[in-house]
Structures are given as structure tokens and as C-alpha cells.
KELOVO-398007 format. One line per field, with one value per residue: x, y negated, z of N, C-alpha, C in turn; residue in one letter. Coordinates in steps of 0.2 Angstrom, whole numbers, plus 5000, padded with zeros to 4 digits. Atoms other than C-alpha are relative to their C-alpha. Example, Ala and Ser with C-alpha at 12.3 -4.5 7.8 and 13.67 -1.06 7.14 Angstrom:
<pts>
n_east c(5004:4996) .
n_north c(5006:5006) .
n_up c(5000:4999) .
ca_east c(5062:5068) .
ca_north c(5022:5005) .
ca_up c(5039:5036) .
c_east c(5004:4996) .
c_north c(4994:4995) .
c_up c(5000:5003) .
rest c(A:S) .
</pts>
This chain:
<pts>
n_east c(5007:5006:5003:5007:4999:5000:5006:5005:4997:4999:5009:5003:4999:5003:5006:4997:4997:5000:4999:5001:4994:4999:4997:4998:4998:4997:5007:4999:5000:4995:4999:4995:5001:4997:4995:5003:5006:4999:4998:5003:5005:4996:5005:5004:4995:4996:4997:4995:4999:5001:4991:5000:5001:5006:4999:4999:5007:5003:4996:5003:5006:4999:4995:5004:5006:4999:5003:4995:5004:4998:4995:4998:5003:5006:4996:4999:5007:5001:4997:5003:5006:4998:4998:5005:5003:4995:5003:5005:5001:4998:5007:5005:4996:5003:5008:5003:4994:5001:4997:4992:5002:4993:4998:5004:4999:5005:4996:4999:5006:5004:5005:5006:4996:5003:5008:5003:4998:4999:5006:5005:5007:5003:5005:5000:5005:5003:5006:5006:5003:4995:5002:4995:4999:5004:4996:4997:4999:4993:4997:4994:4994:4990:4997:4995:5002:4995:5002:4992:4998:5004:4999:5006:4995:4994:4995:5001:5001:4997:5004:4996:5002:5008:5005:5005:5002:5008:4999:4997:5004:5007:4998:4998:5006:5005:4996:5001:5006:5001:4994:5006:5005:4999:4994:4995:4997:4999:5000:5005:4998:5004:5001:5008:5003:4997:5000:5007:5005:4999:5006:5003:5005:5003:5002:4995:4998:4993:4999:4997:4991:4997:4994:4991:5003:5004:5005:5003:5002:5008:5002:4996:5004:5006:4997:4996:5006:5004:4997:5000:4992:4994:4996:4994:4995:4995:5003:5001:4995:5001:4996:5000:5002:5008:4999:5003:5007:5002:4999:5004:5000:5005:4997:4995:5002:4996:5001:5006:5002:5007:5002:4994:5004:4995:4999:5000:4993:4998:4994:5002:5003:4995:4998:5001:5001:4994:5001:5006:5000:4993:4996:5007:4998:5002:4997:4995:4996:4994:4995:4995:4998:4995:4994:5001:4995:5003:5004:5007:5000:5004:4999:5004:5004:4999:5007:5004:5003:5000:4998:4997:5005:4994:5002:5000:4999:4999:4998:4997:5003:4993:4994:4996:4998:4995:5001:5006:5000:5004:5002:5007:5003:4999:5002:4997:5002:4995:5002:4999:4995:4996:4996:4995:5002:5004:4999:4999:5005:5004:5000:5003:5003:5004:5008:5003:5003:5002:4994:4999:5005:4999:5007:5004:5003:4999:5004:5000:5004:5001:4999:5006:4997:4999:5001:5005:5003) .
n_north c(4997:5003:5006:4998:4996:5003:5004:4997:5002:5008:5004:4997:5003:5007:5001:5002:5006:5006:5004:5007:5002:5007:5000:5005:5000:4995:4998:4993:5001:5006:5003:4997:4997:5003:4993:4999:4997:4993:4997:5000:4996:4994:4994:5000:4997:5006:5005:4999:5001:5006:5000:5004:5000:5005:5006:5003:5002:5006:5006:5002:5003:5004:5004:5002:5001:5003:4997:5001:4997:5003:4995:4994:4995:5000:4996:4993:4998:5000:4993:4994:5001:4999:4993:4996:5003:4998:4992:5001:5001:4992:4995:5003:4999:4993:4999:5003:5001:5004:5007:5000:5005:4999:5006:5005:5003:4999:4994:5002:5000:4995:5000:5004:5005:5000:5001:5005:5007:5000:4997:5004:5000:5001:4996:4994:4999:5004:5000:4995:5006:5002:4999:4996:5004:4997:4994:5002:4995:4999:4998:5003:5003:5000:4995:5004:5007:5004:5007:5003:4999:5004:5006:5001:4998:5002:4997:4997:5004:4999:5002:5002:4995:5002:4993:5003:4997:5001:5006:4999:4997:5003:5005:4998:4999:5007:5005:4996:5002:5007:4998:4998:5006:5005:5001:5002:4995:5005:4996:5003:5002:4996:5002:5003:4991:4998:5005:5003:4995:4996:4996:4995:4995:4999:4993:4995:5004:5000:4999:5006:5004:5003:5003:4994:4993:4996:5004:4998:5004:5003:5008:5005:5002:5004:5007:5004:5000:5004:5007:5003:4999:5000:5003:4999:4999:5004:5008:4997:4995:4995:5002:4993:5000:5000:5004:5006:5001:5000:5004:5000:5005:5001:5005:4996:4993:5000:4994:4997:4990:5000:4993:4994:4993:4994:4996:4992:4995:4997:5003:5003:5006:5003:5003:5002:5004:5003:5001:5005:5006:5002:4996:4997:5001:4992:4998:4995:5000:5003:4997:5000:5008:5002:4999:5002:5004:5000:4994:4998:4996:4995:4996:4994:5001:5007:5004:5005:5006:5006:5004:5004:5001:5003:5002:4995:5005:4996:4991:4998:4993:4996:5002:4995:4996:4995:4993:4997:4998:5003:5006:5001:5007:5003:5007:5005:5004:5007:5001:5007:5001:5005:4997:4994:4993:4995:5002:5008:5003:4995:4994:4995:4993:4995:4998:4994:4996:5005:4998:5006:5004:5006:5000:5000:5006:5003:5005:5004:5007:5004:5007:5007:5004:5007:5007:5002:5003) .
n_up c(4999:5004:4996:5001:4996:4994:5001:4996:4993:4999:5000:4994:4996:5000:4995:4993:4999:5004:4995:5003:5002:5002:5008:5004:5008:5004:5006:5004:5007:5002:4996:4998:4994:4995:4997:4994:5000:5002:4996:4995:5000:5002:5000:5009:5007:5003:4994:4997:4991:4998:4999:4995:4994:4997:4997:5006:5003:4996:5002:5007:5000:4997:5003:5005:4997:4994:4993:4993:4994:4993:4994:5004:4997:5006:5004:5000:5001:5008:5005:4998:5005:5007:5001:5001:5007:5004:5000:5003:5007:5003:5001:5006:5008:5001:5000:5008:5007:5007:5000:4998:4993:4997:4994:5002:4994:4994:4998:4996:4997:4999:5003:4997:5002:5009:5001:4998:5004:5005:5004:4998:5002:4993:4997:5004:5003:5003:4998:5002:5005:5004:5008:5004:5005:5003:5005:5006:5006:4999:5007:5002:4995:5003:4995:4995:4998:4997:4999:5000:5008:5003:4996:4996:4992:4996:4998:4993:4995:4993:4995:4994:4994:5000:5002:5003:5006:5002:5003:5007:5004:5004:5005:5005:5005:5003:5005:5007:5001:5001:5006:5004:5001:5002:5006:4998:4994:4996:4993:4995:4993:4996:4992:4998:4997:4994:4996:4999:5001:4994:5001:4996:5003:4994:4998:4997:4993:5001:5008:5005:5003:4997:5001:5002:4996:5007:5003:5006:5007:5001:4994:5004:5005:4998:4997:5004:5004:4995:4998:5005:5005:4999:5002:5005:4996:4996:4996:4993:5000:4995:4995:4996:4995:5000:4992:5003:5000:5007:5003:5006:5003:5006:5005:5003:5001:5005:5006:4995:5002:5001:4996:5000:5000:4997:5005:5000:5001:5008:5004:5007:5000:4998:5006:5005:4997:5000:5007:5002:4996:4999:4996:4994:4993:4999:4992:4999:4994:5002:4997:5006:5004:4996:5001:5007:5003:5008:5002:4998:4992:4999:4995:5000:4995:4998:4997:5005:4995:5003:4995:5003:5004:5006:5009:5007:5006:5005:4999:5005:5001:5001:4995:4999:4992:5003:4997:5001:5007:5006:4998:4994:5001:4994:5000:4998:4996:4997:4993:4997:4995:5003:5006:4997:4999:5004:5005:4999:4995:5003:4998:5005:4997:5004:5004:5001:4995:4995:4996:4992:5001:5006:5003:4996:4997:5005:5002:5005:4998:5007:4997:5003:5004:4996:5004:5002:4994) .
ca_east c(5483:5471:5461:5444:5450:5451:5435:5424:5435:5435:5413:5412:5424:5418:5403:5415:5426:5418:5421:5420:5434:5443:5451:5463:5471:5475:5465:5461:5461:5477:5479:5495:5498:5503:5519:5513:5497:5505:5514:5502:5488:5499:5483:5477:5485:5500:5504:5521:5526:5523:5542:5540:5538:5521:5532:5538:5522:5516:5528:5525:5507:5511:5521:5508:5494:5501:5496:5504:5497:5496:5507:5516:5503:5489:5504:5506:5486:5485:5497:5489:5473:5483:5490:5474:5467:5482:5474:5457:5461:5471:5455:5445:5457:5453:5434:5433:5448:5441:5445:5462:5461:5473:5480:5469:5468:5456:5468:5472:5453:5444:5428:5415:5427:5424:5406:5403:5413:5414:5396:5380:5364:5352:5339:5337:5323:5311:5296:5280:5273:5287:5282:5287:5293:5283:5290:5300:5302:5320:5322:5337:5345:5366:5375:5387:5382:5391:5383:5401:5403:5387:5392:5380:5392:5401:5418:5420:5418:5425:5412:5428:5426:5406:5392:5385:5385:5366:5369:5380:5371:5354:5365:5373:5356:5347:5364:5361:5342:5344:5359:5343:5330:5341:5355:5367:5378:5377:5387:5374:5376:5376:5380:5362:5356:5367:5363:5345:5336:5329:5316:5307:5299:5284:5281:5299:5306:5323:5322:5328:5342:5354:5369:5386:5374:5366:5351:5341:5342:5321:5319:5332:5322:5307:5316:5324:5305:5297:5310:5310:5328:5345:5358:5375:5388:5400:5385:5385:5400:5402:5412:5411:5403:5385:5389:5382:5365:5355:5360:5348:5344:5328:5334:5349:5340:5350:5341:5322:5315:5299:5296:5306:5301:5310:5314:5311:5324:5324:5341:5333:5323:5336:5346:5333:5329:5347:5346:5331:5332:5350:5361:5350:5353:5356:5362:5375:5384:5401:5410:5421:5422:5434:5448:5443:5458:5451:5443:5426:5421:5412:5413:5407:5399:5393:5379:5364:5362:5363:5375:5381:5372:5382:5378:5374:5381:5383:5386:5397:5394:5412:5423:5437:5439:5455:5450:5433:5439:5426:5419:5408:5395:5396:5388:5397:5397:5402:5406:5411:5428:5438:5449:5461:5450:5445:5446:5450:5435:5423:5419:5414:5403:5395:5378:5367:5365:5361:5379:5381:5362:5367:5349:5340:5337:5337:5329:5325:5322:5316:5321:5310:5315:5320:5323:5306:5304) .
ca_north c(4850:4844:4828:4840:4852:4838:4828:4840:4837:4818:4817:4830:4819:4802:4803:4801:4788:4774:4759:4739:4732:4716:4711:4700:4700:4712:4718:4732:4723:4711:4706:4707:4723:4718:4730:4728:4735:4750:4754:4752:4762:4779:4791:4788:4795:4786:4776:4775:4781:4771:4764:4749:4750:4742:4729:4726:4725:4714:4701:4700:4698:4684:4675:4677:4673:4660:4668:4661:4667:4657:4669:4684:4693:4688:4693:4709:4712:4706:4719:4732:4727:4727:4744:4751:4741:4748:4767:4760:4754:4771:4780:4767:4771:4789:4787:4775:4778:4769:4754:4748:4743:4738:4722:4708:4691:4698:4713:4706:4706:4718:4724:4715:4699:4701:4704:4690:4676:4682:4691:4684:4690:4687:4700:4718:4718:4707:4697:4708:4692:4692:4688:4701:4697:4701:4719:4713:4722:4731:4735:4729:4722:4718:4733:4720:4703:4688:4672:4666:4667:4656:4642:4645:4651:4638:4641:4652:4644:4647:4649:4649:4659:4655:4669:4658:4670:4668:4649:4653:4666:4655:4641:4650:4656:4639:4632:4647:4643:4624:4628:4636:4622:4609:4612:4606:4616:4606:4613:4612:4610:4624:4613:4606:4626:4627:4611:4608:4625:4634:4644:4658:4675:4674:4691:4697:4689:4682:4681:4662:4655:4651:4642:4653:4665:4671:4668:4676:4670:4670:4659:4649:4647:4643:4630:4623:4624:4614:4602:4597:4603:4604:4590:4590:4598:4582:4571:4584:4592:4610:4608:4627:4623:4623:4611:4595:4587:4587:4576:4577:4565:4566:4552:4564:4579:4587:4604:4610:4628:4629:4649:4663:4682:4700:4709:4728:4742:4747:4744:4740:4728:4721:4718:4713:4700:4694:4693:4681:4671:4669:4674:4683:4682:4700:4709:4721:4731:4724:4738:4742:4723:4720:4730:4725:4722:4725:4738:4746:4751:4766:4773:4792:4788:4769:4762:4754:4743:4727:4714:4702:4690:4688:4682:4695:4685:4701:4719:4728:4747:4752:4749:4762:4775:4784:4797:4801:4803:4792:4775:4767:4755:4741:4725:4709:4700:4683:4683:4667:4671:4661:4664:4674:4688:4704:4699:4680:4680:4693:4710:4726:4739:4754:4754:4768:4774:4757:4760:4750:4745:4733:4737:4735:4717:4707:4690:4678:4659:4648:4628:4613:4604:4588:4580:4579:4569) .
ca_up c(4958:4944:4948:4944:4958:4971:4967:4978:4994:4992:4989:5004:5015:5010:5020:5035:5029:5019:5028:5024:5015:5005:4988:4977:4960:4947:4930:4920:4903:4899:4917:4926:4938:4955:4961:4977:4974:4965:4979:4993:4983:4980:4980:4961:4944:4939:4954:4963:4980:4992:4994:5006:5024:5032:5039:5022:5014:5029:5026:5007:5011:5022:5010:4997:5006:5016:5032:5048:5066:5082:5094:5092:5101:5087:5074:5081:5081:5063:5058:5066:5055:5041:5043:5044:5029:5019:5023:5019:5003:4998:5002:4991:4976:4978:4981:4964:4952:4938:4946:4955:4975:4986:4997:4995:5005:5017:5022:5038:5044:5053:5045:5057:5054:5035:5035:5046:5036:5020:5015:5022:5015:5029:5026:5018:5009:4998:5004:5002:4993:4981:4961:4951:4934:4918:4908:4895:4877:4879:4859:4851:4866:4861:4868:4876:4882:4892:4898:4901:4881:4879:4890:4904:4920:4930:4935:4950:4966:4985:4999:5011:5028:5027:5027:5013:4998:4997:4991:4978:4971:4970:4963:4950:4943:4943:4935:4920:4920:4920:4905:4897:4899:4896:4885:4899:4911:4928:4945:4959:4977:4988:5003:5001:5003:5017:5026:5023:5018:5033:5023:5032:5028:5042:5041:5048:5064:5061:5042:5040:5029:5039:5034:5036:5046:5030:5020:5004:4987:4985:5001:4993:4978:4987:4997:4982:4974:4990:4991:4973:4966:4968:4968:4958:4967:4967:4973:4988:4989:4998:5015:5021:5036:5042:5057:5046:5044:5029:5017:5003:4991:4980:4969:4964:4960:4945:4941:4948:4948:4940:4945:4950:4952:4957:4942:4941:4946:4929:4920:4905:4912:4922:4905:4896:4910:4910:4890:4890:4906:4909:4923:4939:4957:4963:4981:4983:4997:4995:5004:4988:4983:4999:4992:4974:4962:4943:4933:4932:4950:4950:4966:4970:4985:4990:5002:4995:5012:5004:5013:4998:4987:4968:4950:4936:4922:4909:4904:4894:4886:4887:4902:4901:4915:4911:4926:4921:4902:4894:4894:4908:4904:4917:4924:4925:4941:4947:4964:4977:4984:4973:4956:4965:4968:4958:4939:4941:4952:4943:4946:4935:4942:4934:4925:4927:4944:4955:4962:4979:4976:4962:4955:4971:4975:4958:4955:4939:4941:4927:4928:4923:4909:4916:4899:4895:4912) .
c_east c(4996:4994:4991:5000:5000:4994:4994:5001:4999:4992:4999:5004:4999:4995:5004:5005:4999:4999:4999:5007:5002:5003:5005:4999:5004:4994:5002:5002:5005:5002:5008:5002:5006:5006:4999:4994:5002:5003:4996:4993:5002:4996:4997:5007:5005:5003:5008:5000:5000:5009:5002:4998:4994:5002:5002:4995:4997:5003:4999:4993:4998:5001:4995:4994:5000:4996:5006:4994:5003:5005:5001:4995:4994:5005:4999:4993:4998:5004:4998:4992:5003:5001:4994:4996:5004:4996:4995:5000:5003:4995:4995:5001:4999:4993:4998:5007:4999:5001:5006:4998:5006:5000:4997:5001:4996:5003:5003:4993:4996:4992:4994:5003:4997:4995:4998:5003:5000:4993:4994:4992:4997:4996:5001:4995:4996:4993:4995:4997:5004:4996:5003:5000:4996:5005:4999:5001:5007:5003:5006:5003:5007:5000:5004:4999:5001:4998:5005:5001:4995:5001:4995:5002:5004:5006:4999:5002:5002:4995:5004:4997:4994:4996:4996:4999:4994:5000:5003:4998:4994:5004:5003:4994:4996:5004:4997:4993:4998:5005:4993:4994:5004:5005:5008:5003:5002:5002:4996:5003:4997:5001:4992:4996:5002:4999:4992:4996:4999:4994:5000:4995:4995:4998:5007:5005:5008:5003:5004:5005:5002:5008:5005:4997:4999:4993:4998:4998:4993:4998:5004:4996:4995:5000:5001:4992:4996:5004:5001:5006:5005:5005:5005:5005:5005:4995:4999:5004:5002:5006:5002:4999:4992:5000:4997:4994:4997:5002:4996:4998:4995:5002:5004:4999:5002:4997:4993:4998:4993:4997:5005:4996:5006:4999:5001:5006:5002:5007:4998:4998:5004:5005:4996:4996:5006:5001:4997:5000:5006:5002:4995:5004:4999:5004:5003:5002:5006:5006:5008:5003:5006:5007:5002:5006:4999:4998:4993:5001:4995:5002:4996:4995:4999:4994:4998:4998:5005:5002:5002:4995:5008:4995:5001:5000:4999:5000:5004:4998:5007:5005:5005:5002:5005:4999:4995:4999:4995:4998:4994:4997:4999:4995:5005:4998:5005:5000:5004:5005:5006:5003:5004:4998:4998:5004:4999:4993:4994:5003:4995:4998:4995:4994:4998:4996:4997:5005:5000:4993:5001:4994:4995:4997:5001:4994:5001:4997:5000:5000:4994:5004:5002:5001:4996:4997:5000) .
c_north c(4996:4996:5006:5004:4996:4996:5002:4999:4993:4999:5004:4994:4993:4998:4999:4995:4994:4995:4991:4998:4994:5001:4994:5002:5004:4999:5006:4998:4993:4996:5003:5006:4997:5006:5001:5004:5009:5005:5002:5007:5007:5006:5002:5002:4994:4994:5003:5001:4995:4998:4996:5002:4994:4994:4996:4997:4994:4992:4997:4997:4992:4994:4998:4996:4994:4999:4996:5000:4995:5000:5005:5004:5000:5003:5007:5003:5000:5005:5006:5002:5003:5006:5003:5000:5003:5008:4999:4998:5007:5003:4996:5001:5007:5001:4996:4999:4998:4993:5001:4997:5000:4992:4994:4993:5001:5007:5001:4998:5006:4999:4996:4991:4998:4999:4994:4993:5001:5004:4995:5001:5003:5007:5009:5003:4993:4998:5005:4995:4999:5000:5005:4998:5005:5007:4996:5007:5002:5002:4993:4995:5000:5005:4997:4994:4994:4993:4996:4996:4993:4993:4997:5002:4992:5003:5004:4997:5005:5001:5001:5006:4997:5005:4995:5002:4998:4993:5001:5002:4998:4995:5002:5004:4995:4997:5005:4997:4993:4999:5000:4995:4995:4997:4998:5003:4996:5004:4998:5002:5007:4997:4997:5006:5000:4994:4999:5006:5007:5005:5006:5005:5001:5007:5004:4992:5000:5001:4992:4999:4997:4997:5006:5004:5004:4997:5005:4996:4998:4996:4994:4996:4997:4994:4995:4995:4994:4993:4994:4999:4998:4994:5003:5002:4995:4993:5002:5008:5006:4998:5010:5001:4999:4996:4992:4998:5001:4994:4998:4995:4999:4995:5003:5006:5002:5006:5001:5007:4999:5007:5004:5007:5005:5004:5008:5003:5002:4997:4997:4994:4996:4994:4997:4992:4995:4997:4994:4995:4997:5004:5002:5002:5008:5001:5006:5004:4999:5004:5002:4992:4997:5002:4999:5000:5000:5007:5000:5005:5004:5006:5007:4999:4991:4999:4996:4994:4993:4992:4993:4997:4997:4997:5006:4995:5004:5005:5002:5010:5004:4998:5006:5004:5005:5007:5004:5002:4997:4993:5000:4992:4996:4994:4996:4996:4994:4999:4992:5000:4997:5003:5005:5006:5004:4996:4993:4998:5004:5007:5005:5005:5003:4998:5006:5003:4997:5002:4994:4997:4993:4999:4998:4994:4993:4994:4996:4995:4998:4992:4996:4996:4992:4994:4997:4995:4993) .
c_up c(4995:5003:5002:5008:5007:5001:5005:5006:5000:5001:5008:5006:4998:5003:5007:5000:4995:5005:4996:4998:4997:4994:4998:4992:4996:4994:4998:4992:4999:5008:5003:5006:5005:5003:5005:5001:4997:5005:5007:4998:4995:4999:4993:4996:4998:5005:5002:5005:5004:5002:5006:5008:5001:5001:4994:4997:5004:4998:4993:5001:5001:4996:4994:5000:5004:5005:5008:5007:5007:5004:4997:5004:4995:4994:5001:4998:4993:4997:5001:4994:4995:4997:4999:4994:4993:4999:4998:4992:4995:5000:4993:4994:4998:5000:4992:4997:4995:5001:5004:5007:5002:5006:4998:5007:5008:5003:5008:5006:5002:4997:5002:4998:4993:4998:5002:4995:4992:4994:5002:4997:5007:5000:4995:4994:4998:5005:4998:4995:4993:4993:4997:4992:4995:4997:4994:4995:5001:4992:4998:5005:4997:5004:5005:5001:5007:5000:5000:4993:4997:5004:5006:5007:5001:5001:5007:5004:5006:5004:5005:5006:5002:4999:4995:4992:4996:4996:4993:4994:4997:4995:4994:4995:4998:4996:4992:4997:4999:4992:4995:4996:4997:4996:5004:5008:5006:5007:5004:5007:5005:5008:5001:5003:5006:5006:5002:5000:5007:4999:5003:4997:5007:5002:5003:5002:4999:4995:5000:4998:5007:5002:4998:5004:4996:4998:4994:4994:4999:5003:4998:4994:5001:5003:4996:4996:5003:4998:4995:4995:5006:4999:4997:5007:5003:5003:5009:5000:5006:5005:5004:5007:5001:5008:4998:5000:4993:4997:4992:4997:4994:4994:4997:4998:4991:4996:5006:4998:4999:5002:5001:5003:5001:4994:5001:5000:4993:4997:4994:5000:5002:4994:4996:5003:4999:4993:5000:5005:5003:5007:5008:5006:5003:5007:4996:5006:4997:5004:4994:4996:5006:4999:4992:4995:4992:4999:4999:5007:5000:5004:5000:5004:5003:5004:4997:5006:4998:5005:4995:4995:4995:4996:4995:4995:4992:5000:4994:5000:5000:5004:5001:5005:4999:5005:4998:4992:4997:5002:5003:4998:5008:5000:5003:5004:5002:5007:5003:5004:4998:4993:5001:5002:4995:4992:5000:5003:4999:5002:4995:5004:4996:4999:5000:5005:5005:5005:5004:5001:4996:4996:5004:5001:4992:4999:4994:5002:4993:5003:4995:4995:5000:4994:4998:5005:4998) .
rest c(M:E:Y:R:N:V:F:P:I:F:V:I:F:S:F:F:I:V:G:V:I:C:T:E:T:F:S:A:E:G:F:E:V:D:P:L:I:E:Q:V:T:D:G:H:E:G:A:E:P:Q:L:L:T:A:E:H:H:F:S:L:F:K:K:R:F:K:K:S:Y:G:S:Q:K:E:H:D:Y:R:F:K:I:F:Q:V:N:L:R:R:A:A:R:H:Q:N:L:D:P:S:A:T:H:G:V:T:Q:F:S:D:L:T:P:G:E:F:R:K:A:Y:L:G:L:R:R:L:R:L:P:K:D:A:T:E:A:P:I:L:P:T:D:N:L:P:Q:D:F:D:W:R:E:K:G:A:V:T:P:V:K:N:Q:G:S:C:G:S:C:W:S:F:S:T:T:G:A:L:E:G:A:N:F:L:A:T:G:K:L:V:S:L:S:E:Q:Q:L:V:D:C:D:H:E:C:D:P:E:E:A:G:S:C:D:S:G:C:N:G:G:L:M:N:S:A:F:E:Y:T:L:K:A:G:G:L:M:R:E:E:D:Y:P:Y:T:G:T:D:R:G:T:C:K:F:D:N:T:K:V:A:A:K:V:A:N:F:S:V:V:S:L:D:E:D:Q:I:A:A:N:L:F:K:N:G:P:L:A:V:A:I:N:A:V:F:M:Q:T:Y:I:G:G:V:S:C:P:Y:I:C:S:K:R:L:D:H:G:V:L:L:V:G:Y:G:S:A:G:Y:A:P:V:R:M:K:D:K:P:Y:W:I:I:K:N:S:W:G:E:N:W:G:E:N:G:F:Y:R:I:C:R:G:R:N:I:C:G:V:D:S:M:V:S:T:V:A:A:V:N:T:N:S:E) .
</pts>
């Protein structure tokens, strides 16, 4: 059966099967293909049949990700979850054929466990009084742009099993802004935000930044502005827990916020702000990210309910999507699940239709030029 005949069926049934999932390593351009992924995701064009039993897949998964369980009961429970996640990865492959989906380090977690430990966007909307970024000219923007190539992006970090994604999105944006202001790329402290930032939106109950229980990037920018800045990561290292006390030392501030604002939903404006102001803090629905391995993710349907904070670092004009028979423009996203996830820690997602809400909550920040102080 030709794919175009199958597509309407996928669209109809996708309303019933979209779930939350997870991810690990492969890629579309020059990365090694994992045979395990090829065997698991047997629902897409060119894939091999599923040759191995679920038990064998689970054995390989445990070895690859150094998984061990405290009891046979826990082992059996995780194996059942793993089997469900194999089927989920195959469904995601059908819904998102221009990317590759499969087994990841999160494949033994339920959707609820994954959401609690690895996401962490606290609120679903921006404060009503958020400052809007000025409209920028969009003429003569480059077709492709990547702040990694300009030296404005630190290496991929790992939030661990702490819902602190919002803090990594915040530091990433300020790291880029500080690079533009000072010419220096400095890795900033997420742990300072986890321990010290309890900024709240007075108009929304329960909206305070709350360490491993979630937060919002704009609130974190507000905290940073009030506190006087962020310390270096090396001076206030990440622990992955929120049980410690605040250890902020204002004599060791490495970057300061001058101002921050919300960017228009218009994708040309997002590109213009990215190009002019540096990497942008964005929110996204991470449902397809849990199983993402590589390629340009362009799912036929994806919720726009925002649940994960990430960093927009660039865009491209031509991410090849063989199933759709044409090139796809895409955003380049820096994630905080380590370099063994996705494309060496990065994610490419379609531009053009606000896929998974990626254009819905975008913020830009400017840094103080501390060289002149």
C-alpha cells in the first residue's frame, strides 16, 4: 500500500493514540544508525522487521543504559512499561515519519514518571504584564543560521531526574546574550535558579518557580534581574536536587539581565529576534521528544499544551524528509537531557505551523555589558 493511502488513517487514529514518550541517540545526517532502533520502529518506510523478542530488546536496553532494579517485582514492572513504550515509539514513527523514533534511556518510565522527572514547565501561559519585544525587520535574514557556529552556545547539559528544564532554558538564553554583550561564553548556574528562585506570578495561584517541581523562564529572568545576576556554573555547580539552601554570592556574579521580553508568535519575528538577540528561551510540548532519535520532527498532529522549556539556537531551510518528498525548514533546539539524547543533545523540529506549540511561548533576554563596569 502506498503511503499516501495510509496517511488519512493515521490522522484519524492519531487523535486517540497521542501520548507522552521519550528519547536517545541516532541521527539523520552523518550519525550512526542504531540497529536496535531499526528493529523496534518497524512501521516506517525502509525499516527491518521486528526480529528480536521484547525480552531481548529489554536486555539490550538494560545493558546499554546501565539499568538495574532493586527487586524482581520492580524488574517485571519496568519490563511491562518498556513493552508499552516500544509500541508507543512505533506509533510515533508512523505519526512523525520524517524523524526517527525508538528506544531511549527513558523507555522504562511511564508517561507520568517521565513528565515529572524530565519536563518541568510550571505554567501554561505568560504573565499578562509581560513586555513584548519590538517588531524587527525581517528582510535579508539568512536562509540558515546557527548560534553554535558563532560560539554563543555552551555544551549540552543534563538536568537529570529533576524537573528543572526551565532553569536550563533560562541560563542558555542568558549565556548567549552575555556572549553578545561581552564577547565571552560563560556557563551559568542552573542550581542557583533551582535553589534561590521562587519568583511568582501574583495573578496566578501556585505559579511560583519551584526547583525540580517546575518553573517558567520569564519568572527566572525576573528573579535574575532582581537578584543582580547569575553565578558561574563552576562556582555554583548543578546537583540535580532542590533540597539544598540558597548559596548565591553576589560578589561572584558572572552575567546580569538588562531586560527581557516576549517575542511575537510570527515565525519571521522569531527568526529575526534569534538572529539579532541570540538564542531564545522557548516552551514546547515534548510528547514526541521522549522517543525522538534524530531527523526533522514534523508530526501530523501534536498537542500545543506546553510542558518543557528548551533553547532555540538556530534554524535551517532544508531538512530532508524522504516520506514527504520535499525539504522541510526547521528550528534547531538545544535540550537538557545530555548529549546521548537526540542529535547529540539537539532536536530539529519543523518550522511553519507552530508544531507542538514551539512558537507559542518565546522569550528574548539582553545582558548587561559587564566589561564596562
